[in-house]
C-alpha positions in Angstrom: 1.2 16.3 12.3 0.5 13.8 9.6 2.2 15.9 6.9 5.3 16.3 9.0 5.5 12.5 9.5 4.8 12.0 5.8 7.8 14.3 4.9 10.1 12.4 7.2 9.0 9.1 5.8 9.3 10.1 2.2 12.8 11.4 2.8 14.0 7.9 3.6 11.6 5.6 1.6 12.3 5.2 -2.1 10.9 2.6 -4.5 12.8 0.9 -7.3 12.0 -1.4 -10.1 13.0 -4.4 -8.1 11.5 -3.2 -4.8 8.6 -0.7 -5.5 7.1 1.5 -2.8 3.7 0.4 -1.4 2.0 3.7 -0.8 -1.3 3.8 1.3 -3.8 6.7 1.1 -6.8 6.9 3.3 -9.7 9.3 2.7 -12.7 9.8 4.8 -14.6 7.2 2.9 -12.1 5.0 1.0 -8.8 3.3 1.1 -6.2 3.2 -1.7 -2.9 1.3 -2.1 -0.4 1.8 -5.0 2.9 0.2 -6.0 5.2 3.0 -7.3 8.6 3.0 -9.0 10.2 6.3 -7.8 13.1 6.0 -10.3 10.9 6.4 -13.3 8.0 8.2 -11.4 5.4 5.7 -12.5 2.6 3.9 -10.7 2.9 0.2 -11.6 -0.7 -0.6 -10.4 -3.1 0.2 -7.7 -6.0 -1.2 -5.7 -8.8 0.4 -3.7 -12.0 -0.5 -2.0 -13.9 1.0 -4.9 -13.2 -2.3 -6.8 -14.8 -4.3 -4.0 -18.5 -4.8 -3.4 -20.1 -2.4 -1.0 -20.6 -3.4 2.6 -17.6 -5.8 2.6 -16.4 -6.5 6.1 -12.7 -5.8 6.9 -12.3 -3.6 3.8 -8.6 -2.9 4.5 -7.8 -6.6 4.6 -9.4 -7.1 1.2 -7.5 -4.2 -0.3 -4.2 -5.7 1.1 -5.1 -9.0 -0.4 -5.9 -7.4 -3.8 -2.7 -5.4 -4.0 -0.6 -8.4 -3.0 -2.3 -10.6 -5.6 -1.6 -8.0 -8.3 2.1 -7.8 -7.2 2.5 -11.6 -7.2 1.1 -11.6 -10.7 3.9 -9.3 -11.8 6.5 -11.4 -9.9 7.1 -8.6 -7.3 7.7 -10.2 -3.9 9.6 -7.4 -2.0 8.2 -3.9 -1.4 9.0 -0.8 0.7 6.0 0.2 2.8 5.0 3.9 2.8 2.3 4.6 5.3 2.1 8.3 4.2 2.3 9.7 7.7 -0.6 7.7 9.0 0.0 5.9 12.3 0.6 2.2 12.0 -2.8 1.4 13.5 -6.3 0.4 12.4 -6.9 0.2 8.6 -3.2 0.9 7.7 -2.1 -2.0 9.9 -4.8 -4.3 8.6 -3.8 -3.6 5.0 -0.1 -4.2 5.7 -0.7 -7.4 7.6 -3.0 -8.8 5.0 -0.5 -8.1 2.2 2.2 -9.9 4.3 -0.1 -12.9 4.7 -0.4 -13.1 0.9 3.4 -13.2 0.5 4.7 -9.7 0.2 7.9 -9.0 2.1 8.6 -5.5 3.6 
């Protein structure tokens, strides 16, 4: 079911230079977020919980803060959110809300 949702989302969501796509990937152990320009097919930068100290509470919120700080450093304030077929719940929701609190608009 996730792959079907992911295909539907990706058919509509495109990132540009002015408004890149904030893509979220969740594995069994880790959480990754990337800002992607789909026009040139390049990853502008990414953040993950691997860069954070282990045993950090609310790891998704920290990843959201980290990706938002990197975006603000590059003067990117608006993004398009790509949840990659994951339900907007739990870690994905925490990451998105944390990025919004830091100033990203989607």
